[in-house]
Each structure stands twice: as C-alpha cells, then as structure tokens.
C-alpha positions, 0 to 999 in steps of 0.5 A: 260926570255928565252935564245933566248929572252935574246940574241935577246935583247942583239943583239938589244942593241949591234949591234956591238958585235960579235953576232951582226956582225955575224948576219949581215954578215950571213943575208947579205950573205943569202940575196945575195946568195938567200939561206935560213938562216939555210943554210947560218949558215951551210956555215959559220960553214963549212968555220970556219972549213976551217979557223981552218984547215988553222990556224992549230986549232983543230975545234973539241976541240974549238967546245967542248969548245964553247959548254961548254961556251954556257951551262954556259951561259944557266945556268946563265939564270936560 
C-alpha cells in the first residue's frame, strides 16, 4: 500500500484526527474562497509561518523536524 493510500484510509477511518480536521478546514476554506485546493494549502502554510512568528517558534526548525517525522512514517510503510 502506498503512503497516499494509507493516509486516505486513515483519513476516512479517523475524521477527527489532526489530518482529518486539517483536511476539512482546508477543503471548506477552498470552497468558501473559491480557490484551488493547492492554493488553500499554500495559504495554510503561510499562516502557520505567521503563527510561528507570533509564538516565537523557529518555523524552519519545525519544518525540518516535521520532514524527518514524515520520512520516518514513509520508511514504516515499506
């Protein structure tokens, strides 16, 4: 099973997970604003950067950590 298929299954089985909530929020935002989904995701990433600034978090460090977790999850799929 590919990661995308696994995550889609996870999304359908756990709609209240963080992934499910993000999917719902981004989809609703995209529909409300009349924007394409990939642009809505870009906007979310932009706003997460703003939140990091507000909270004085290092976005780049968090992004690197998140990418490492992502790679570990991909490795677990093999």
